[in-house]
N, CA, C and O atoms as a MOPAC input file, in Angstrom:
PM7 MOZYME 1SCF
protein

 N      0.82800 1    -1.15000 1    -0.00500 1
 C     -0.01200 1    -0.03200 1     0.09800 1
 C      0.85500 1     1.26800 1     0.04800 1
 O      1.84100 1     1.37800 1     0.77700 1
 N      0.48900 1     2.21900 1    -0.79400 1
 C      1.25700 1     3.47500 1    -0.93100 1
 C      0.89800 1     4.46600 1     0.10800 1
 O     -0.28900 1     4.62100 1     0.39600 1
 N      1.83000 1     5.15000 1     0.69500 1
 C      1.63900 1     6.13300 1     1.71200 1
 C      2.47000 1     7.29200 1     1.41000 1
 O      3.63800 1     7.12100 1     1.06100 1
 N      1.95900 1     8.46700 1     1.51400 1
 C      2.67200 1     9.75800 1     1.35200 1
 C      2.37500 1    10.51100 1     2.66500 1
 O      1.22300 1    10.67500 1     3.06800 1
 N      3.47300 1    10.96300 1     3.31400 1
 C      3.30200 1    11.65700 1     4.57200 1
 C      4.00700 1    12.94900 1     4.46200 1
 O      5.21500 1    13.01100 1     4.23100 1
 N      3.22800 1    14.01200 1     4.63200 1
 C      3.83200 1    15.36500 1     4.58800 1
 C      4.15800 1    15.81600 1     6.08700 1
 O      3.56000 1    15.37100 1     7.06700 1
 N      5.12600 1    16.70200 1     6.12900 1
 C      5.54000 1    17.27500 1     7.43500 1
 C      6.19000 1    18.63200 1     7.24400 1
 O      6.51500 1    18.95100 1     6.10100 1
 N      6.39100 1    19.39100 1     8.17100 1
 C      7.08400 1    20.67300 1     8.05200 1
 C      6.32000 1    21.88500 1     8.13900 1
 O      6.87500 1    22.98000 1     8.23600 1
 N      4.98700 1    21.73400 1     8.10800 1
 C      4.07900 1    22.82800 1     8.14800 1
 C      4.11600 1    23.50300 1     9.47600 1
 O      4.60700 1    22.88600 1    10.42100 1
 N      3.65900 1    24.67500 1     9.64200 1
 C      3.51400 1    25.36100 1    10.90700 1
 C      3.09000 1    26.82000 1    10.75000 1
 O      2.50500 1    27.19000 1     9.73200 1
 N      3.37600 1    27.62700 1    11.72500 1
 C      2.94700 1    28.98800 1    11.80700 1
 C      4.29000 1    29.79100 1    11.61500 1
 O      5.29000 1    29.55900 1    12.29300 1
 N      4.22800 1    30.72800 1    10.65800 1
 C      5.44700 1    31.54300 1    10.43400 1
 C      5.00000 1    33.01600 1    10.08700 1
 O      3.91400 1    33.20100 1     9.53700 1
 N      5.77800 1    33.98900 1    10.38600 1
 C      5.53400 1    35.35700 1     9.99000 1
 C      5.75900 1    35.57400 1     8.60800 1
 O      6.52200 1    34.81000 1     8.01700 1
 N      5.17600 1    36.55300 1     7.97700 1
 C      5.41200 1    36.88100 1     6.59300 1
 C      6.79100 1    37.23800 1     6.44800 1
 O      7.37700 1    37.95900 1     7.25600 1
 N      7.36600 1    36.69100 1     5.32300 1
 C      8.82000 1    36.89600 1     5.04300 1
 C      9.63600 1    35.64100 1     5.52100 1
 O     10.78000 1    35.45800 1     5.10700 1
 N      9.08100 1    34.85500 1     6.32400 1
 C      9.77200 1    33.71800 1     6.83500 1
 C      9.76500 1    32.47400 1     5.85100 1
 O      9.19800 1    32.51400 1     4.76000 1
 N     10.39800 1    31.44200 1     6.29900 1
 C     10.59200 1    30.24800 1     5.44800 1
 C     10.12300 1    28.92800 1     6.21100 1
 O     10.11300 1    28.80600 1     7.43600 1
 N      9.76900 1    28.04400 1     5.36200 1
 C      9.39800 1    26.71700 1     5.74200 1
 C      9.90700 1    25.66800 1     4.74400 1
 O      9.96700 1    25.91800 1     3.54100 1
 N     10.27100 1    24.49200 1     5.26500 1
 C     10.50200 1    23.42500 1     4.34800 1
 C      9.66700 1    22.26800 1     4.57000 1
 O      9.74500 1    21.66400 1     5.64000 1
 N      8.84900 1    21.89400 1     3.62500 1
 C      7.98800 1    20.79500 1     3.63800 1
 C      8.57300 1    19.61300 1     3.26200 1
 O      9.35800 1    19.65700 1     2.31500 1
 N      8.33700 1    18.46600 1     3.85300 1
 C      8.77100 1    17.10000 1     3.39800 1
 C      7.71500 1    16.20200 1     3.06000 1
 O      6.66700 1    16.22900 1     3.70500 1
 N      7.89900 1    15.35700 1     2.05000 1
 C      6.96200 1    14.30200 1     1.66600 1
 C      7.61400 1    12.97200 1     1.57800 1
 O      8.30400 1    12.65300 1     0.61000 1
 N      7.38400 1    12.17000 1     2.63300 1
 C      8.00000 1    10.88000 1     2.64600 1
 C      7.13500 1     9.83400 1     2.09000 1
 O      5.98000 1     9.73300 1     2.50400 1
 N      7.61500 1     9.01100 1     1.14600 1
 C      6.89300 1     8.10600 1     0.47200 1
 C      7.15500 1     6.58800 1     0.84600 1
 O      8.31800 1     6.25900 1     1.07900 1
 N      6.24000 1     5.73500 1     0.91000 1
 C      6.53100 1     4.29000 1     1.09800 1
 C      5.53800 1     3.48800 1     0.18400 1
 O      4.44700 1     3.93900 1    -0.16300 1
 N      6.01900 1     2.26800 1    -0.16900 1
 C      4.98900 1     1.43500 1    -0.82400 1
 C      5.08300 1     1.67300 1    -2.27600 1
 O      4.20300 1     1.22400 1    -3.00900 1
 N      6.07600 1     2.34200 1    -2.75300 1
 C      6.23000 1     2.46600 1    -4.20900 1
 C      7.73300 1     2.61800 1    -4.51500 1
 O      8.57400 1     2.81800 1    -3.63800 1
 N      8.01600 1     2.50000 1    -5.89400 1
 C      9.47400 1     2.76000 1    -6.23200 1
 C      9.56000 1     4.20000 1    -6.51800 1
 O      9.15700 1     4.67700 1    -7.57900 1
 N     10.06800 1     4.87100 1    -5.59900 1
 C      9.97000 1     6.36900 1    -5.55800 1
 C     10.53700 1     7.02300 1    -6.76400 1
 O      9.95200 1     7.96300 1    -7.30100 1
 N     11.65700 1     6.55000 1    -7.19900 1
 C     12.32700 1     7.23000 1    -8.28500 1
 C     11.65300 1     7.10100 1    -9.69400 1
 O     12.07400 1     7.66600 1   -10.70300 1
 N     10.61100 1     6.32900 1    -9.63800 1
 C      9.77000 1     6.18800 1   -10.88500 1
 C      8.64200 1     7.13700 1   -10.92000 1
 O      7.93200 1     7.20500 1   -11.92300 1
 N      8.43600 1     7.88200 1    -9.87100 1
 C      7.27600 1     8.76400 1    -9.71800 1
 C      7.59400 1    10.16700 1    -9.81800 1
 O      8.56100 1    10.63100 1    -9.21400 1
 N      6.81900 1    10.89100 1   -10.56400 1
 C      6.93100 1    12.40300 1   -10.43100 1
 C      6.08900 1    12.79000 1    -9.20900 1
 O      5.14800 1    12.11000 1    -8.80200 1
 N      6.49300 1    13.90700 1    -8.67300 1
 C      5.93500 1    14.34900 1    -7.36700 1
 C      5.35600 1    15.81800 1    -7.56700 1
 O      5.97400 1    16.67000 1    -8.20600 1
 N      4.24700 1    16.02300 1    -7.03100 1
 C      3.57800 1    17.36400 1    -7.08800 1
 C      3.32000 1    17.88700 1    -5.72600 1
 O      3.07000 1    17.11100 1    -4.80400 1
 N      3.36700 1    19.12100 1    -5.56600 1
 C      2.85300 1    19.76100 1    -4.39300 1
 C      1.65200 1    20.61800 1    -4.71600 1
 O      1.66500 1    21.36900 1    -5.69100 1
 N      0.60900 1    20.51300 1    -3.90100 1
 C     -0.68000 1    21.24200 1    -4.09400 1
 C     -0.96600 1    21.95300 1    -2.79700 1
 O     -0.41800 1    21.59500 1    -1.75400 1
 N     -1.83900 1    22.98200 1    -2.85100 1
 C     -2.37300 1    23.62500 1    -1.76400 1
 C     -3.70900 1    23.83400 1    -1.80900 1
 O     -4.25800 1    23.83200 1    -2.91100 1
 N     -4.44400 1    24.04700 1    -0.65300 1
 C     -5.84500 1    24.38800 1    -0.58400 1
 C     -6.10400 1    25.31400 1     0.54100 1
 O     -6.04300 1    24.96300 1     1.71900 1
 N     -6.38800 1    26.47200 1     0.15200 1
 C     -6.80900 1    27.50000 1     1.10100 1
 C     -8.26900 1    27.42300 1     1.38200 1
 O     -9.04600 1    26.96100 1     0.54700 1
 N     -8.68500 1    27.90000 1     2.63000 1
 C     -9.99600 1    27.90100 1     3.12000 1
 C    -11.01700 1    28.41500 1     1.96600 1
 O    -10.85200 1    29.51900 1     1.44700 1
 N    -11.92100 1    27.68300 1     1.65000 1
 C    -12.92200 1    28.14200 1     0.69900 1
 C    -12.61000 1    28.13100 1    -0.83800 1
 O    -13.40600 1    28.46700 1    -1.71500 1
 N    -11.38800 1    27.71300 1    -1.01600 1
 C    -10.83700 1    27.61000 1    -2.43700 1
 C    -10.51700 1    26.26300 1    -2.78000 1
 O    -10.17700 1    25.42500 1    -1.94500 1
 N    -10.64100 1    26.02000 1    -4.18500 1
 C    -10.17300 1    24.67500 1    -4.64800 1
 C     -8.78800 1    24.32700 1    -4.46500 1
 O     -7.98200 1    25.24200 1    -4.29400 1
 N     -8.39400 1    23.11400 1    -4.47600 1
 C     -7.00400 1    22.65300 1    -4.42700 1
 C     -6.30600 1    23.10600 1    -5.67500 1
 O     -6.88100 1    22.99900 1    -6.75800 1
 N     -5.08100 1    23.61300 1    -5.58200 1
 C     -4.37900 1    24.01800 1    -6.74200 1
 C     -3.01500 1    23.41200 1    -6.77300 1
 O     -2.37300 1    23.25000 1    -5.73500 1
 N     -2.53500 1    23.05100 1    -8.03100 1
 C     -1.08900 1    22.70300 1    -8.13700 1
 C     -0.16600 1    23.79600 1    -7.85800 1
 O     -0.38100 1    24.89800 1    -8.36100 1
 N      0.82200 1    23.60100 1    -7.11900 1
 C      1.78200 1    24.62500 1    -6.76600 1
 C      3.13500 1    24.45800 1    -7.55100 1
 O      3.64500 1    25.38500 1    -8.18100 1
 N      3.67900 1    23.17700 1    -7.45600 1
 C      5.02200 1    22.84100 1    -7.93300 1
 C      4.99100 1    21.38100 1    -8.23700 1
 O      4.11400 1    20.65100 1    -7.77400 1
 N      6.01900 1    20.92100 1    -9.07700 1
 C      6.12100 1    19.53800 1    -9.41300 1
 C      7.47800 1    19.35600 1    -9.86100 1
 O      8.17000 1    20.28300 1   -10.28100 1
 N      7.88900 1    18.05300 1    -9.76200 1
 C      9.27000 1    17.59900 1   -10.21500 1
 C      9.05600 1    16.21900 1   -10.89600 1
 O      8.26900 1    15.38700 1   -10.44300 1
 N      9.80700 1    16.02800 1   -12.01600 1
 C      9.67400 1    14.84300 1   -12.74900 1
 C     10.33600 1    13.83000 1   -11.94500 1
 O     11.03000 1    14.09600 1   -10.96300 1
 N     10.07300 1    12.50300 1   -12.44500 1
 C     10.78300 1    11.27800 1   -11.94200 1
 C     12.19200 1    11.44100 1   -12.24900 1
 O     12.58200 1    12.26500 1   -13.07600 1
 N     13.01700 1    10.61900 1   -11.55500 1
 C     14.49700 1    10.70100 1   -11.71800 1
 C     14.93100 1    10.21000 1   -13.06900 1
 O     15.98300 1    10.59400 1   -13.58000 1
 N     14.10400 1     9.34700 1   -13.64900 1
 C     14.53900 1     8.89900 1   -15.00400 1
 C     14.00600 1     9.87500 1   -16.06600 1
 O     14.13300 1     9.59700 1   -17.25800 1
 N     13.43900 1    10.96100 1   -15.68300 1
 C     13.02400 1    12.03800 1   -16.51600 1
 C     14.22000 1    12.97100 1   -16.74900 1
 O     15.37200 1    12.56300 1   -16.60000 1
 N     13.91500 1    14.30400 1   -17.13900 1
 C     15.00600 1    15.19600 1   -17.32600 1
 C     15.23900 1    16.20200 1   -16.21000 1
 O     15.85100 1    17.25700 1   -16.37100 1
 N     14.72700 1    15.81200 1   -15.11700 1
 C     14.90600 1    16.72800 1   -13.94700 1
 C     14.00900 1    17.90300 1   -13.97500 1
 O     14.26300 1    18.87900 1   -13.26900 1
 N     12.94000 1    17.86700 1   -14.77300 1
 C     12.13200 1    19.06700 1   -15.02000 1
 C     11.40500 1    19.41500 1   -13.65300 1
 O     11.04200 1    18.56600 1   -12.83900 1
 N     11.25300 1    20.71300 1   -13.52600 1
 C     10.41700 1    21.22700 1   -12.41800 1
 C      9.33500 1    22.23500 1   -12.93300 1
 O      9.47700 1    22.72700 1   -14.05200 1
 N      8.38300 1    22.52100 1   -12.24500 1
 C      7.30100 1    23.35400 1   -12.48600 1
 C      6.87300 1    24.14700 1   -11.28700 1
 O      6.82300 1    23.63200 1   -10.17000 1
 N      6.56200 1    25.40900 1   -11.51800 1
 C      6.04000 1    26.24800 1   -10.53200 1
 C      4.86400 1    27.14600 1   -11.03300 1
 O      4.88000 1    27.63500 1   -12.16300 1
 N      3.90000 1    27.33300 1   -10.19600 1
 C      2.87800 1    28.29900 1   -10.65300 1
 C      3.51200 1    29.78400 1   -10.54700 1
 O      4.53900 1    29.96800 1    -9.89300 1
 N      2.94600 1    30.68000 1   -11.12400 1
 C      3.57300 1    32.00700 1   -11.19800 1
 C      3.84800 1    32.74600 1    -9.80800 1
 O      4.89400 1    33.35100 1    -9.57500 1
 N      2.86300 1    32.63300 1    -8.98100 1
 C      3.05600 1    33.47000 1    -7.80200 1
 C      4.00600 1    32.75800 1    -6.77200 1
 O      4.23500 1    33.35200 1    -5.71800 1
 N      4.53700 1    31.60900 1    -6.98300 1
 C      5.57400 1    31.04900 1    -6.11200 1
 C      6.90800 1    30.98300 1    -6.78600 1
 O      7.89800 1    30.64100 1    -6.14000 1
 N      6.98200 1    31.30000 1    -8.07600 1
 C      8.13500 1    31.18800 1    -8.93500 1
 C      9.21200 1    32.15600 1    -8.22500 1
 O      8.91600 1    33.30800 1    -7.90500 1
 N     10.34100 1    31.65900 1    -8.02900 1
 C     11.44800 1    32.40000 1    -7.30000 1
 C     11.40600 1    32.48200 1    -5.77900 1
 O     12.30300 1    32.99600 1    -5.11000 1
 N     10.27400 1    31.92600 1    -5.27200 1
 C     10.08600 1    31.79200 1    -3.77700 1
 C     10.18200 1    30.48900 1    -3.30000 1
 O     10.74300 1    30.28800 1    -2.22300 1
 N      9.66700 1    29.48400 1    -4.01500 1
 C      9.61400 1    28.03800 1    -3.68200 1
 C     10.61800 1    27.29100 1    -4.52600 1
 O     10.89400 1    27.60100 1    -5.68500 1
 N     11.12800 1    26.30800 1    -3.87500 1
 C     12.05300 1    25.34500 1    -4.61300 1
 C     11.59200 1    23.85300 1    -4.39000 1
 O     11.43300 1    23.44300 1    -3.24000 1
 N     11.39900 1    23.12500 1    -5.36200 1
 C     11.04200 1    21.74900 1    -5.19800 1
 C     12.31300 1    20.97800 1    -5.40500 1
 O     13.14200 1    21.39400 1    -6.21400 1
 N     12.52700 1    19.81100 1    -4.67900 1
 C     13.67400 1    18.95700 1    -4.82300 1
 C     13.17400 1    17.51100 1    -4.45900 1
 O     12.02100 1    17.29100 1    -4.08900 1
 N     14.09200 1    16.59400 1    -4.58900 1
 C     13.80100 1    15.23000 1    -4.21800 1
 C     15.19500 1    14.47500 1    -3.81800 1
 O     16.27900 1    14.75100 1    -4.33300 1
 N     15.02400 1    13.64100 1    -2.97800 1
 C     16.20400 1    12.73200 1    -2.51800 1
 C     15.66900 1    11.32500 1    -2.67800 1
 O     14.92900 1    10.85400 1    -1.81400 1
 N     16.00400 1    10.66300 1    -3.71600 1
 C     15.44200 1     9.35700 1    -3.86800 1
 C     16.00100 1     8.28900 1    -2.97000 1
 O     15.36500 1     7.26300 1    -2.72800 1
 N     17.19200 1     8.53400 1    -2.47800 1
 C     17.69300 1     7.56400 1    -1.40500 1
 C     16.97300 1     7.59600 1    -0.16500 1
 O     17.05900 1     6.66800 1     0.63900 1
 N     16.16500 1     8.76300 1     0.06300 1
 C     15.39000 1     8.78800 1     1.21300 1
 C     13.77200 1     8.84000 1     0.96000 1
 O     12.93500 1     9.22800 1     1.77600 1
 N     13.55200 1     8.39700 1    -0.25800 1
 C     12.05900 1     8.43800 1    -0.66800 1
 C     11.44100 1     9.67000 1    -0.22100 1
 O     10.35700 1     9.61600 1     0.36000 1
 N     12.05900 1    10.84400 1    -0.44700 1
 C     11.49800 1    12.04000 1     0.09100 1
 C     11.57000 1    13.19900 1    -1.00700 1
 O     12.54700 1    13.34100 1    -1.74100 1
 N     10.52100 1    13.95200 1    -1.04200 1
 C     10.52800 1    15.21500 1    -1.80200 1
 C     10.38200 1    16.29700 1    -0.82800 1
 O      9.86000 1    16.10700 1     0.27000 1
 N     10.86300 1    17.49900 1    -1.23600 1
 C     10.88400 1    18.62500 1    -0.45700 1
 C     10.25400 1    19.91900 1    -1.17700 1
 O     10.31400 1    20.10400 1    -2.39300 1
 N      9.71400 1    20.68500 1    -0.36800 1
 C      9.30700 1    22.04400 1    -0.96600 1
 C      9.82400 1    23.08500 1    -0.11000 1
 O      9.25200 1    23.27400 1     0.96400 1
 N     10.83100 1    23.79500 1    -0.43200 1
 C     11.52200 1    24.92700 1     0.28600 1
 C     10.65000 1    26.15200 1    -0.02000 1
 O     10.47500 1    26.50000 1    -1.18700 1
 N     10.13100 1    26.77600 1     0.95500 1
 C      9.31500 1    27.92900 1     0.86400 1
 C      9.92600 1    29.14300 1     1.44500 1
 O     10.11400 1    29.13400 1     2.66100 1
 N     10.27500 1    30.22000 1     0.74100 1
 C     10.94600 1    31.32300 1     1.29300 1
 C     10.10600 1    32.61400 1     1.03000 1
 O      9.24300 1    32.60800 1     0.15200 1
 N     10.33000 1    33.60100 1     1.70900 1
 C      9.58400 1    34.84800 1     1.59100 1
 C      8.03700 1    34.66400 1     1.57600 1
 O      7.31300 1    35.17900 1     0.72500 1
 N      7.59200 1    33.86600 1     2.61600 1
 C      6.23800 1    33.49400 1     2.68900 1
 C      5.29100 1    34.69200 1     2.73900 1
 O      5.65900 1    35.75100 1     3.24700 1
 N      4.07700 1    34.53100 1     2.21700 1
 C      3.15700 1    35.59800 1     2.36600 1
 C      1.80100 1    35.15200 1     2.91000 1
 O      1.43800 1    33.98700 1     2.74800 1
 N      1.10300 1    35.97400 1     3.49800 1
 C     -0.17700 1    35.54000 1     4.09800 1
 C     -1.09000 1    34.78100 1     3.16400 1
 O     -1.88000 1    33.93900 1     3.59200 1
 N     -0.97900 1    35.07700 1     1.91300 1
 C     -1.82300 1    34.33300 1     0.84600 1
 C     -1.30700 1    33.04500 1     0.57500 1
 O     -1.96100 1    32.30500 1    -0.15900 1
 N     -0.18600 1    32.64800 1     1.07700 1
 C      0.40600 1    31.28600 1     0.95700 1
 C     -0.29200 1    30.30300 1     2.00900 1
 O     -0.10400 1    29.08700 1     1.95700 1
 N     -1.08100 1    30.88400 1     2.93200 1
 C     -1.57800 1    30.04000 1     4.00900 1
 C     -2.69500 1    29.06000 1     3.31100 1
 O     -3.61400 1    29.42100 1     2.57700 1
 N     -2.41900 1    27.90700 1     3.67400 1
 C     -3.19300 1    26.72000 1     3.07200 1
 C     -2.73200 1    25.36000 1     3.70400 1
 O     -1.74000 1    25.26100 1     4.42700 1
 N     -3.56500 1    24.31400 1     3.35000 1
 C     -3.01000 1    23.01500 1     3.62600 1
 C     -2.32900 1    22.53700 1     2.39100 1
 O     -2.84300 1    22.65800 1     1.27900 1
 N     -1.15400 1    21.98500 1     2.60400 1
 C     -0.22800 1    21.63000 1     1.48500 1
 C     -0.24300 1    20.10300 1     1.31700 1
 O     -0.01800 1    19.38000 1     2.28800 1
 N     -0.49000 1    19.63300 1     0.16900 1
 C     -0.57700 1    18.12500 1    -0.12700 1
 C      0.63400 1    17.86400 1    -1.05600 1
 O      1.07400 1    18.68900 1    -1.85700 1
 N      1.10300 1    16.65800 1    -0.85900 1
 C      2.02200 1    16.02200 1    -1.96200 1
 C      1.22700 1    14.99000 1    -2.61200 1
 O      0.26400 1    14.45400 1    -2.06400 1
 N      1.67000 1    14.69400 1    -3.88400 1
 C      1.04300 1    13.60400 1    -4.65200 1
 C      2.01500 1    13.01600 1    -5.53500 1
 O      3.00000 1    13.66600 1    -5.88500 1
 N      1.82000 1    11.86700 1    -5.91100 1
 C      2.71400 1    11.02700 1    -6.69700 1
 C      1.95700 1    10.42000 1    -7.91000 1
 O      0.83900 1     9.92200 1    -7.77800 1
 N      2.59800 1    10.48100 1    -9.07200 1
 C      2.08800 1     9.79300 1   -10.22000 1
 C      3.20600 1     9.50100 1   -11.17900 1
 O      4.23900 1    10.16300 1   -11.07400 1
 N      3.10000 1     8.55900 1   -12.12100 1
 C      4.04800 1     8.16900 1   -12.93800 1
 C      4.26200 1     9.35300 1   -13.99000 1
 O      5.32500 1     9.46600 1   -14.60100 1
 N      3.24300 1    10.18300 1   -14.15400 1
 C      3.23800 1    11.31300 1   -15.18500 1
 C      3.51700 1    12.59600 1   -14.62500 1
 O      2.84400 1    13.04500 1   -13.69700 1
 N      4.52500 1    13.24100 1   -15.16500 1
 C      4.92300 1    14.63000 1   -14.72600 1
 C      3.69300 1    15.49600 1   -15.16100 1
 O      3.28100 1    16.35900 1   -14.38500 1
 N      3.15600 1    15.31800 1   -16.24400 1
 C      2.11100 1    16.17000 1   -16.81200 1
 C      0.89500 1    16.04900 1   -15.81000 1
 O      0.17000 1    17.02300 1   -15.60800 1
 N      0.68800 1    14.84900 1   -15.19500 1
 C     -0.49100 1    14.72500 1   -14.26100 1
 C     -0.16600 1    15.53700 1   -13.00100 1
 O     -1.07500 1    16.20800 1   -12.51200 1
 N      0.98200 1    15.53700 1   -12.46200 1
 C      1.18900 1    16.06500 1   -11.13900 1
 C      1.33700 1    17.66900 1   -11.15300 1
 O      1.36800 1    18.36600 1   -10.13900 1
 N      1.42200 1    18.12500 1   -12.45700 1
 C      1.57900 1    19.69000 1   -12.49500 1
 C      0.20700 1    20.17000 1   -13.08000 1
 O      0.04000 1    21.38300 1   -13.21100 1
 N     -0.72200 1    19.35500 1   -13.41700 1
 C     -2.00900 1    19.84400 1   -13.96300 1
 C     -2.94000 1    20.25400 1   -12.92500 1
 O     -2.94300 1    19.76300 1   -11.79700 1
 N     -3.80200 1    21.24300 1   -13.36400 1
 C     -4.84500 1    21.63800 1   -12.26600 1
 C     -5.77600 1    20.56500 1   -11.77900 1
 O     -6.18000 1    20.45500 1   -10.62100 1
 N     -6.08700 1    19.74700 1   -12.84800 1
 C     -7.02100 1    18.57500 1   -12.44900 1
 C     -6.18700 1    17.63700 1   -11.50900 1
 O     -4.99600 1    17.36200 1   -11.65500 1
 N     -7.04000 1    17.18900 1   -10.50000 1
 C     -6.42600 1    16.44900 1    -9.41300 1
 C     -6.46600 1    14.82200 1    -9.73100 1
 O     -7.22400 1    14.02800 1    -9.17400 1
 N     -5.59900 1    14.53400 1   -10.63300 1
 C     -5.65500 1    13.13500 1   -11.21400 1
 C     -4.54900 1    12.14800 1   -10.73600 1
 O     -4.40700 1    10.99200 1   -11.13300 1
 N     -3.78600 1    12.80700 1    -9.80900 1
 C     -2.51600 1    11.89900 1    -9.36700 1
 C     -3.09300 1    10.63100 1    -8.69200 1
 O     -4.19100 1    10.64200 1    -8.13600 1
 N     -2.31400 1     9.56000 1    -8.76600 1
 C     -2.66800 1     8.33800 1    -8.20900 1
 C     -2.73300 1     8.21600 1    -6.74000 1
 O     -3.59900 1     7.58400 1    -6.13500 1
 N     -1.60900 1     8.96400 1    -6.13600 1
 C     -1.42100 1     8.85300 1    -4.74300 1
 C     -1.38100 1    10.19800 1    -4.00900 1
 O     -0.79600 1    11.13600 1    -4.55100 1
 N     -1.97400 1    10.36100 1    -2.78800 1
 C     -2.04400 1    11.68100 1    -2.12400 1
 C     -1.64900 1    11.41600 1    -0.65500 1
 O     -1.85300 1    10.34200 1    -0.08900 1
 N     -1.05000 1    12.52000 1    -0.07500 1
 C     -0.83100 1    12.55600 1     1.33500 1
 C     -2.02800 1    13.20500 1     1.98700 1
 O     -2.97400 1    13.59300 1     1.30200 1
 N     -2.00000 1    13.33500 1     3.36100 1
 C     -3.02100 1    13.85700 1     4.10800 1
 C     -2.96100 1    15.37800 1     4.33200 1
 O     -3.91100 1    15.99800 1     4.80900 1
 N     -1.77700 1    15.96000 1     3.96000 1
 C     -1.63000 1    17.32700 1     4.04300 1
 C     -0.99600 1    17.89000 1     5.31000 1
 O     -1.02300 1    17.20700 1     6.33400 1
 N     -0.43100 1    19.08500 1     5.30100 1
 C      0.21000 1    19.71900 1     6.45200 1
 C     -0.14600 1    21.14500 1     6.33000 1
 O     -0.09600 1    21.69800 1     5.23100 1
 N     -0.52300 1    21.80300 1     7.45800 1
 C     -1.05500 1    23.09900 1     7.53300 1
 C      0.16000 1    24.13100 1     7.47800 1
 O      1.14200 1    24.01500 1     8.21100 1
 N      0.01500 1    25.06800 1     6.61700 1
 C      0.93000 1    26.28700 1     6.63900 1
 C      0.23500 1    27.46700 1     6.92600 1
 O     -0.66500 1    27.77500 1     6.14500 1
 N      0.47100 1    28.20800 1     7.90700 1
 C     -0.14800 1    29.43900 1     8.20600 1
 C      0.89900 1    30.57900 1     8.30200 1
 O      1.86800 1    30.51900 1     9.05900 1
 N      0.64300 1    31.57900 1     7.51100 1
 C      1.56700 1    32.69400 1     7.45900 1
 C      0.86700 1    33.92100 1     7.97800 1
 O     -0.15100 1    34.36800 1     7.44900 1
 N      1.44700 1    34.44800 1     9.03000 1
 C      0.81300 1    35.74400 1     9.65000 1
 C      1.41600 1    36.93600 1     9.13700 1
 O      2.57100 1    36.99000 1     8.71200 1
 N      0.52700 1    37.98900 1     9.19200 1
 C      1.09000 1    39.22300 1     8.61400 1
 C      1.70900 1    40.12600 1     9.70100 1
 O      2.22500 1    41.20000 1     9.39200 1

């Protein structure tokens, strides 16, 4: 059975940083692309960032308003993906989820089609 477990969320002041982790089990991690999504209260879940599988070309993806502030990475030896978030803004407040799928196109798409999902970690940015 596949499990994805996010951690690293918390309360931070605007301008601060957090690093989220997504630890995977039950799958061959380096075969999967990983996506990070977020869902703010009253809003739909949105794709934020994604990274291709390790046998891909190392491609990464970011939505416009996190470009330059967020960095996605992966450590296949640890079955873990990361999302480094810098210069956080109050509008970044949301529950952040990671997702895994064989397809890079799936994990960066707005539609929530990834095969495997974590339970989420809360990120709260105070002004």
